[in-house]
Structure formats: structure tokens, C-alpha cells
C-alpha positions in Angstrom: 0.0 0.0 0.0 1.4 3.4 -0.9 2.4 5.9 1.8 -0.4 8.4 2.4 0.5 12.0 3.3 -1.9 14.8 3.6 -0.1 17.4 1.5 -3.1 19.7 1.4 -3.3 20.1 5.2 0.5 20.3 5.5 0.8 23.1 2.9 -2.2 24.9 4.5 -0.5 24.8 7.9 2.7 26.1 6.5 1.0 28.9 4.6 -0.9 29.9 7.7 2.4 30.3 9.6 4.2 32.0 6.8 1.3 34.5 6.3 1.5 35.3 10.1 5.3 35.9 9.9 5.1 38.4 7.1 7.2 41.5 8.1 9.6 39.5 10.3 13.3 40.2 9.8 15.6 38.1 7.7 14.8 34.4 7.2 12.1 34.6 9.8 9.5 35.5 7.1 10.2 33.0 4.4 12.1 29.9 5.6 9.7 27.4 7.1 11.8 26.1 10.1 12.9 29.6 11.1 9.5 31.1 10.6 7.8 28.4 12.6 10.1 28.9 15.6 9.7 32.7 15.5 5.9 32.3 15.2 5.7 30.1 18.2 8.0 32.4 20.2 5.8 35.3 19.3 2.8 33.5 20.6 4.7 32.9 23.9 5.5 36.6 24.1 1.9 37.6 23.4 0.6 35.3 26.1 3.2 36.6 28.6 2.7 40.2 27.8 -1.1 40.1 28.0 -0.5 39.5 31.7 2.3 42.0 32.0 0.2 44.7 30.3 -2.3 44.6 33.2 0.5 45.1 35.8 2.1 47.9 33.8 -1.2 49.8 33.5 -2.0 49.4 37.2 1.5 50.8 38.1 1.0 53.7 35.7 -2.5 54.5 37.2 -1.0 54.5 40.7 1.8 56.9 39.7 -0.7 59.3 38.2 -3.0 59.1 41.2 -0.1 59.7 43.5 1.1 62.7 41.6 -2.4 64.2 41.6 -3.0 63.4 45.3 0.4 64.9 46.4 -0.6 68.2 44.6 -3.5 68.4 47.1 -1.3 67.5 50.1 -2.2 63.8 50.6 -0.2 60.7 49.6 -1.5 57.9 47.4 -1.9 55.4 50.3 -3.7 58.0 52.5 -6.0 58.9 49.6 -6.9 55.2 49.0 -7.5 54.7 52.7 -9.8 57.8 52.9 -11.7 56.6 49.8 -12.4 53.3 51.4 -13.5 54.9 54.6 -15.8 57.3 52.8 -17.2 54.3 50.8 -16.4 55.9 47.5 -15.9 53.1 45.0 -13.8 54.6 42.2 -11.3 52.3 40.6 -7.7 53.3 39.9 -8.3 53.6 36.1 -11.0 56.2 36.7 -9.1 58.1 39.4 -6.0 58.2 37.1 -8.1 59.6 34.3 -9.6 62.2 36.6 -6.1 63.2 37.9 -4.7 63.6 34.4 -7.6 65.0 32.3 -10.0 66.5 34.8 -8.0 68.0 37.7 -10.9 70.0 39.1 -13.0 66.8 39.4 -10.1 65.0 41.0 -9.7 67.9 43.4 -13.4 67.7 44.3 -13.0 63.9 45.1 -9.9 64.7 47.3 -11.7 67.5 49.1 -14.8 65.2 49.7 -12.7 62.5 51.4 -10.5 64.8 53.5 
């Protein structure tokens, strides 16, 4: 019995990977073995960095809130404690946006909890 290989599926799989690696540097865009390795590594980076993105944004929001709070004479940790005590449930993303783009609204929040 002759050997059966599914060339259609194999070619489709390779085409999918090579299409995804368009724009990569050097042989990473057109040599199958190199492209496959780079593609898989890229997926690993994407998975890892979806998690890291959340950490980085939270850190950025905290820095912005801290800068805005200190302009009104209170530290970040004090402000967050006062917000909890006053039962004002604004998340860090919203507070950071207020501190950056709407300083008068942020000042009102700080004055309310003081």
C-alpha cells in the first residue's frame, strides 16, 4: 500500500504560519523552520505580555493618582484609605483619568474625602 501524506493540510498549515510571519526580519519571514520557531516564540511573548500589560497599566495609574494626590497634600496610600473609609468606589483607572484630564473633578474627590 502506498504511503499516504496529507499534503493539502501540511501546505495549508505552513501557509498559515508564513502568512502570520510576514514582516519578520531576515529568514524569519520565508524559511519554514525559522518562521515556525519565530511564530511560536511570538505567541509565547503575546501570552506573557497580556499578563504584564495589566501590571504595567496598574502601576501607571498608581503613579498618576499619587502625583495628583500629592498636589493636594495627601499621599496615594492616604487617599486610597480615605476613599475606602468614605465608601467611594472609584477604581484606579477612573481616578488616574480624573487626575490627568479633569484635575478640578479630582480635586473635588480629594476634598470630599478629607
